[in-house]
N, C-alpha and C positions, 0 to 999 in steps of 0.2 A: 504494500500500500504506500502511497505517496506520504512522505513525512510532513506533518503539520507542525511548523515551527513558530514559536511566539516571536512577534515583531517588537513587542514592548512588554513591560511588566503589567500583569493583571491577575485577577482571581475569578474563578468560575466554579460554582458548586462547592464552595468551601476549599478548593484547591488553589494554591498560589503558584504562579508561574513567573519566571523572569525571562528577559530577552534571551533568545537562543534555545530555550527549553523545547523539547518535543511534547506536543499535546497528545495524550493517549486516549482520544475519544473515538468512538465508532458510531456516534450519533450524527447523521447527516445534517439535520436541522441546526445542531450546535455548530458544526463546521461552517455552514452557510452564514450564520449570525456572526461568528468570529471573523470570517472573511469580509463581510460587509462593514463591520465595525473597524476594520483595519488593525485588528489585534494580532493577526498572524501574517506570515509572509504571504503575499498575494497569490491566490490560486486562480488560474484561468478557467474558462468554461470547460475546456477539455479535461483539465485536472479534476474538476468537480464531477463531471460525468463518469470518469474512471473510478473515483472514490465511491460514488453512488452505486455503480455496478458491483464493485467489490464488496460493499456492505450488504447489498441485496442477495448476492450470490457468492458467498465465501467459498474459496477453493479448499478442498481437502488436501492436507499435506501429503505429498507423495512418499511412499515408502522407499527407503533406500534399497536398491538392488545391488547384489554382490556378484 
């Protein structure tokens, strides 16, 4: 999944983030709100579509073959 990086210091849901932290959310609506507010590194439309697809259809991890 595309990394969501804090652009500035902020708090959300009781969690504190500083500039440069990775935001560990899998909630698409939260990602959209953070992006619109400018709190995370800007995500383009293509990035948002890819994130939404990954959230809706999570891939199962492949088993390692020997």
